[in-house]
C-alpha positions as CSV (number, residue, x, y, z in Angstrom):
1,M,-13.2,13.6,-11.4
2,K,-12.6,17.0,-10.1
3,L,-9.6,18.6,-11.8
4,C,-8.6,21.9,-10.3
5,V,-6.3,24.0,-12.8
6,V,-4.5,26.9,-11.3
7,T,-3.5,29.9,-13.4
8,G,-1.8,33.0,-12.3
9,S,-0.8,35.0,-15.4
10,R,-1.7,35.5,-19.1
11,A,1.5,33.4,-20.1
12,D,0.5,30.3,-18.2
13,Y,-3.3,30.6,-19.1
14,G,-2.2,30.5,-22.7
15,L,-0.5,27.2,-22.2
16,L,-3.3,25.8,-20.2
17,Y,-6.2,27.0,-22.4
18,W,-6.7,23.9,-24.5
19,L,-6.2,21.5,-21.6
20,M,-9.0,23.4,-19.8
21,R,-11.1,23.2,-22.8
22,D,-10.7,19.6,-23.1
23,I,-11.4,18.9,-19.4
24,Q,-14.6,21.1,-19.6
25,A,-15.7,19.1,-22.6
26,D,-15.2,15.6,-21.0
27,P,-18.2,14.1,-19.5
28,D,-16.0,12.2,-16.9
29,C,-14.4,15.3,-15.5
30,R,-15.2,18.4,-13.8
31,L,-13.1,21.4,-14.4
32,Q,-12.4,23.7,-11.4
33,V,-10.5,27.0,-12.1
34,A,-8.4,28.8,-9.5
35,V,-7.0,32.1,-10.5
36,T,-4.2,34.1,-8.7
37,G,-1.2,36.3,-9.1
38,M,-1.2,38.7,-11.9
39,H,-4.7,37.8,-13.1
40,L,-6.1,39.6,-10.1
41,A,-4.0,42.8,-10.3
42,P,-5.2,45.8,-12.0
43,E,-1.6,46.9,-13.0
44,F,-1.5,43.8,-15.1
45,G,-4.8,44.2,-16.7
46,H,-7.3,42.2,-14.6
47,T,-6.7,39.2,-17.0
48,W,-9.1,37.1,-15.0
49,R,-11.8,38.7,-17.1
50,V,-10.4,37.0,-20.2
51,L,-11.1,33.5,-18.7
52,E,-14.7,34.5,-18.1
53,Q,-15.0,35.8,-21.5
54,D,-13.7,32.5,-23.0
55,G,-16.4,30.7,-21.0
56,F,-14.7,29.4,-18.0
57,A,-16.3,29.8,-14.5
58,I,-13.9,30.8,-11.9
59,D,-14.2,28.6,-8.7
60,A,-11.6,30.4,-6.7
61,R,-9.7,33.7,-6.5
62,V,-6.6,33.6,-4.4
63,E,-5.0,37.1,-4.0
64,T,-1.2,37.3,-4.0
65,V,0.3,40.3,-5.6
66,L,0.9,43.2,-3.2
67,S,1.8,46.8,-4.3
68,S,5.4,46.1,-4.0
69,D,8.0,44.3,-6.0
70,T,10.8,44.3,-3.4
71,P,12.1,40.8,-2.1
72,A,10.0,41.3,1.0
73,G,6.9,42.1,-0.8
74,V,7.4,38.9,-3.1
75,A,7.9,36.7,-0.1
76,K,4.8,38.2,1.6
77,S,2.8,37.5,-1.7
78,M,3.9,34.0,-1.5
79,G,2.7,33.7,2.1
80,L,-0.8,35.2,1.1
81,G,-0.9,32.6,-1.7
82,L,-0.4,29.8,0.8
83,I,-3.0,30.9,3.2
84,G,-5.5,31.6,0.1
85,F,-5.0,28.2,-1.6
86,A,-5.4,26.3,1.8
87,D,-8.9,27.8,2.0
88,A,-9.6,27.3,-1.7
89,F,-8.6,23.6,-1.8
90,A,-10.5,22.8,1.6
91,R,-13.7,24.2,-0.1
92,L,-13.2,22.6,-3.6
93,A,-11.7,19.3,-2.5
94,P,-10.4,18.4,-6.0
95,D,-9.2,15.0,-7.0
96,W,-6.2,16.5,-8.6
97,V,-4.5,19.9,-8.7
98,V,-3.0,20.9,-12.1
99,L,-0.1,23.2,-12.0
100,L,2.2,24.6,-14.8
101,G,5.6,26.1,-14.6
102,D,7.6,27.6,-11.9
103,R,6.2,30.9,-10.4
104,Y,6.3,31.5,-7.0
105,E,2.5,31.7,-6.8
106,I,2.2,28.3,-8.3
107,H,4.8,27.0,-5.8
108,A,2.5,28.3,-3.0
109,A,-0.5,26.3,-4.6
110,A,1.7,23.2,-4.7
111,Q,2.5,23.6,-0.8
112,A,-1.1,23.9,-0.1
113,A,-2.1,21.0,-2.0
114,Y,0.5,18.7,-0.8
115,V,-0.1,19.4,2.9
116,A,-3.8,18.8,2.1
117,R,-2.8,15.3,0.5
118,I,-4.3,16.4,-2.8
119,P,-2.1,14.9,-5.7
120,I,-0.4,17.3,-8.0
121,A,0.0,17.0,-11.8
122,H,2.9,19.3,-12.8
123,I,3.5,20.5,-16.4
124,A,6.8,21.7,-17.5
125,G,9.0,20.4,-14.7
126,G,12.5,19.5,-15.3
127,D,13.6,22.6,-17.2
128,V,16.7,24.6,-16.4
129,T,16.6,28.5,-16.1
130,A,19.6,29.5,-14.3
131,G,18.9,33.2,-14.3
132,A,15.6,33.3,-12.3
133,F,14.3,32.2,-8.9
134,D,11.8,30.3,-11.0
135,E,14.2,27.3,-11.4
136,A,14.3,26.4,-7.7
137,F,10.5,26.8,-7.4
138,R,10.0,24.6,-10.4
139,H,12.2,21.8,-8.9
140,G,10.4,22.3,-5.5
141,I,7.0,21.6,-7.3
142,T,8.5,18.5,-9.0
143,K,9.1,17.1,-5.6
144,M,5.7,17.8,-4.3
145,A,4.0,16.5,-7.5
146,Q,2.8,13.1,-8.3
147,L,2.6,13.2,-12.1
148,H,5.1,15.0,-14.3
149,F,4.2,16.1,-17.8
150,V,7.5,17.4,-19.2
151,T,8.0,19.3,-22.5
152,H,11.1,17.6,-23.9
153,R,13.4,14.6,-23.1
154,D,16.1,16.4,-21.2
155,A,13.4,17.5,-18.8
156,A,12.3,14.1,-18.3
157,R,16.0,13.0,-17.6
158,R,16.3,15.8,-14.9
159,V,13.0,14.8,-13.3
160,R,14.4,11.3,-13.0
161,Q,17.5,12.5,-11.5
162,L,15.5,14.3,-9.0
163,G,14.4,10.9,-7.8
164,E,10.9,10.6,-9.5
165,A,9.6,7.3,-10.7
166,E,9.8,6.4,-14.4
167,S,6.2,5.6,-14.5
168,A,5.1,9.0,-13.3
169,I,7.1,11.1,-16.0
170,F,5.6,11.8,-19.5
171,D,7.0,13.7,-22.3
172,V,4.0,15.3,-23.8
173,G,5.6,18.3,-25.5
174,S,4.7,22.0,-24.7
175,P,1.0,22.7,-24.4
176,G,1.6,26.1,-26.1
177,I,2.0,24.3,-29.5
178,D,-1.5,22.9,-29.1
179,T,-2.8,26.5,-29.5
180,I,-0.9,27.1,-32.7
181,R,-2.2,23.9,-34.1
182,R,-5.8,24.5,-33.0
183,M,-6.3,28.2,-33.4
184,Q,-7.2,30.3,-36.4
185,P,-4.8,33.3,-36.4
186,L,-5.9,36.8,-37.2
187,G,-5.0,38.4,-40.4
188,R,-3.0,41.3,-40.8
189,D,-5.8,43.7,-41.1
190,E,-7.8,42.2,-38.5
191,L,-5.0,42.3,-35.9
192,E,-4.1,46.0,-36.8
193,A,-7.8,46.8,-36.2
194,S,-7.9,44.9,-32.9
195,L,-4.5,46.3,-31.6
196,G,-5.3,49.9,-32.8
197,I,-1.9,50.1,-34.6
198,R,-0.4,49.9,-38.0
199,L,2.2,47.2,-38.6
200,A,5.3,48.2,-40.5
201,A,7.8,46.6,-43.0
202,R,9.8,45.3,-40.0
203,N,8.0,44.3,-36.9
204,L,9.7,43.4,-33.6
205,L,7.8,41.5,-30.8
206,V,9.6,42.3,-27.6
207,T,9.2,41.0,-23.9
208,F,11.7,41.4,-21.1
209,H,11.2,40.1,-17.7
210,P,13.3,40.8,-14.7
211,V,16.3,38.4,-14.4
212,T,15.9,37.7,-10.6
213,L,19.2,36.0,-9.8
214,S,21.4,38.4,-11.8
215,D,23.8,40.7,-10.3
216,Q,23.1,43.5,-13.2
217,P,20.0,45.4,-12.1
218,A,16.9,44.8,-14.2
219,E,16.8,48.5,-15.2
220,A,20.4,48.4,-16.6
221,Q,19.7,45.3,-18.6
222,L,16.3,46.8,-20.0
223,D,18.4,50.0,-21.0
224,E,20.7,48.0,-23.0
225,L,17.9,46.4,-24.9
226,L,16.1,49.7,-25.5
227,A,19.3,51.3,-26.8
228,A,19.4,48.5,-29.3
229,L,15.8,48.9,-30.3
230,R,16.4,52.5,-30.9
231,V,19.1,51.6,-33.6
232,F,16.4,49.8,-35.6
233,M,13.9,52.5,-35.2
234,A,16.3,55.0,-36.4
235,E,16.6,53.1,-39.7
236,G,13.0,53.7,-40.3
237,D,9.8,51.5,-41.1
238,T,10.1,49.6,-37.9
239,R,7.3,48.9,-35.4
240,V,8.3,47.8,-31.9
241,I,5.6,45.9,-30.0
242,L,6.4,45.5,-26.2
243,T,4.5,43.4,-23.8
244,R,4.7,44.1,-20.1
245,P,6.8,41.9,-17.8
246,N,5.7,39.5,-15.1
247,A,5.2,40.4,-11.4
248,D,8.7,39.7,-10.3
249,S,11.3,41.8,-8.2
250,G,12.1,44.8,-10.1
251,S,9.1,44.7,-12.4
252,R,7.7,47.9,-11.7
253,S,10.8,50.0,-12.7
254,I,10.7,48.2,-16.0
255,L,7.0,49.2,-16.4
256,Q,8.0,53.0,-15.9
257,R,10.9,52.7,-18.5
258,L,8.7,50.8,-21.1
259,D,6.1,53.7,-20.8
260,A,8.8,56.4,-21.1
261,F,10.3,54.6,-24.2
262,A,6.9,54.3,-25.7
263,A,6.5,58.1,-25.4
264,E,9.6,58.7,-27.6
265,S,7.9,57.4,-30.7
266,D,4.6,56.6,-32.4
267,A,6.4,53.6,-33.8
268,V,6.5,51.9,-30.3
269,S,3.5,50.2,-28.8
270,V,3.1,48.8,-25.2
271,F,0.4,46.2,-24.1
272,T,-0.4,45.1,-20.8
273,S,-2.0,41.9,-22.1
274,L,-2.5,40.9,-25.7
275,G,-4.2,37.6,-25.0
276,Q,-3.1,34.2,-26.6
277,A,-4.9,34.7,-29.9
278,R,-3.4,38.3,-30.5
279,Y,0.0,37.4,-29.2
280,L,0.5,34.4,-31.4
281,S,-1.1,36.1,-34.5
282,L,1.4,39.1,-33.9
283,M,4.2,36.5,-33.6
284,A,3.1,34.9,-36.8
285,L,3.4,38.4,-38.5
286,A,6.6,39.7,-36.8
287,N,10.0,39.6,-38.2
288,A,11.6,38.6,-35.1
289,V,10.9,37.7,-31.4
290,V,13.2,39.6,-29.0
291,G,13.7,39.5,-25.2
292,N,13.9,36.7,-22.6
293,S,10.4,35.2,-22.6
294,S,10.1,31.4,-22.9
295,S,7.6,32.0,-25.7
296,G,10.5,32.7,-28.0
297,L,11.8,29.2,-27.3
298,Y,8.5,27.4,-27.1
299,E,6.1,28.8,-29.7
300,A,8.2,30.9,-32.1
301,P,10.0,27.9,-33.8
302,T,6.7,26.3,-34.6
303,L,5.6,29.5,-36.3
304,K,8.9,29.5,-38.1
305,K,10.0,32.9,-36.6
306,P,13.5,33.8,-35.3
307,T,14.0,34.6,-31.8
308,V,16.7,36.8,-30.2
309,N,17.2,35.2,-26.5
310,I,18.8,37.8,-24.5
311,G,20.9,37.2,-21.2
312,E,20.5,34.4,-18.7
313,R,16.9,34.2,-17.8
314,Q,16.2,31.1,-20.1
315,L,19.8,29.7,-19.8
316,G,19.8,25.9,-20.1
317,R,16.6,25.4,-21.9
318,P,16.8,23.5,-25.4
319,A,16.6,26.0,-28.3
320,A,15.7,25.4,-31.9
321,S,18.1,26.5,-34.6
322,S,15.9,29.7,-35.0
323,V,17.2,31.0,-31.6
324,V,20.2,33.5,-31.4
325,H,21.5,33.9,-28.0
326,C,23.2,37.2,-26.9
327,P,24.3,38.9,-23.7
328,T,22.6,41.9,-22.4
329,R,24.8,44.5,-24.2
330,A,23.3,46.9,-26.6
331,E,25.9,46.2,-29.4
332,A,25.4,42.3,-28.9
333,I,21.8,42.8,-29.1
334,V,21.8,44.8,-32.4
335,A,24.2,42.1,-33.9
336,A,21.7,39.3,-32.8
337,I,18.7,41.0,-34.1
338,R,20.4,41.4,-37.6
339,A,21.5,38.0,-37.5
340,A,18.0,36.7,-36.6
341,L,16.4,38.8,-39.4
342,A,18.7,37.1,-41.9
343,L,17.7,33.5,-40.8
344,D,15.7,31.2,-43.1
345,C,13.4,29.5,-40.4
346,S,11.5,27.5,-43.0
347,E,12.9,24.1,-42.1
348,V,13.2,24.7,-38.3
349,V,12.3,21.8,-35.9
350,N,10.8,22.6,-32.6
351,P,12.2,20.4,-29.8
352,Y,9.0,21.0,-27.6
353,G,6.6,18.6,-29.4
354,D,4.0,18.3,-32.0
355,G,0.9,20.1,-30.5
356,H,-0.9,17.2,-28.9
357,A,-0.1,17.9,-25.3
358,A,-3.4,18.4,-23.9
359,E,-5.0,15.3,-25.1
360,R,-2.0,13.3,-23.7
361,I,-2.1,15.0,-20.4
362,L,-5.8,14.5,-19.8
363,A,-5.6,10.8,-20.9
364,Q,-3.1,10.2,-18.3
365,L,-5.1,12.1,-15.5
366,K,-8.1,10.0,-16.3
367,A,-6.2,6.7,-16.1
368,A,-4.4,7.7,-12.9
369,P,-5.4,6.5,-9.4
370,R,-7.5,8.8,-7.4
371,R,-6.9,11.1,-4.5
372,G,-5.2,9.4,-1.6
373,E,-3.5,6.6,-3.6
374,M,-0.4,8.4,-4.9
375,M,0.7,10.6,-2.1
376,M,3.5,8.3,-0.6
377,K,6.3,8.6,-3.0
378,R,9.7,6.7,-2.8
379,F,12.8,8.5,-3.9
380,R,14.2,6.6,-6.8
381,D,18.0,6.4,-6.4
382,L,19.8,6.2,-9.7
């Protein structure tokens, strides 16, 4: 069985890693890897190299990212992706295309696979993220997909509500937790040497992506976050580690502001891509995870770390008791960080599963009918 896994960024690759490993090791399967999006962009670190370093052969490269983050530029990137994936799938002829999440380049891959009558296995459908374009892309992929591997029971309910058959929906949990369960984290000294920094008594791991459906400009929202971080830096013995945002509308202005912020202090570090092992190891050592990345909701609770979830980007997703929500105002962010630092997260239960998602996904893929047998779906009326 030829299983083509599509990855467009460091974030989804981290979630797909163990599924790809398990497919690669299975004698009944052949792994095909298609890279796209930020993986191929120099300003995002050419992270396709990480896949090759990890031992994955890249079967297709589909360029999408243009040197523009305007709405028109993003729409043109989607068009490039659709053309590129049409060619890639025609050449690779996979039995299944495996897609994760909700980004526009992944939506383009879904369109190309659907028209080519290649069944789609979709991971992490049914979520709600009211503040971003991603929600509509995610639900669109659900309607084109034949198998649905959701991360929690509320997501399963929403996929049913979208008219999908009960027999095609599997609550497997988040594959990101698989990495935590199966990896050996770096120790403090090893991590510091790898990053080239010294951690402090208080360490904040920060990621902030543009909120693409918000009326408040991304730059204004980031400025509120940076003002809050300056409060903690002024108190001393604090290290702020920032990761760069996704390639969304408004991301380049955020990149410029992050670089300017890092120039203010030696206690600030900005990384284009940490890689999954360093990122999760850093999360395990951090005192709090701050920003609007899904990793603060997905992975941080399993590592028993508090999260400050800022603004509307993740609005609607289930959250563990370790997650503190706040609006994008500096004073509110400061208060939320202080509340998070005071939390005892030792008994936190993660709503996103137990770290066995990859093996459940692969088992269902191997049991599913082959190409051509699942394309005609009926809308399931409730």
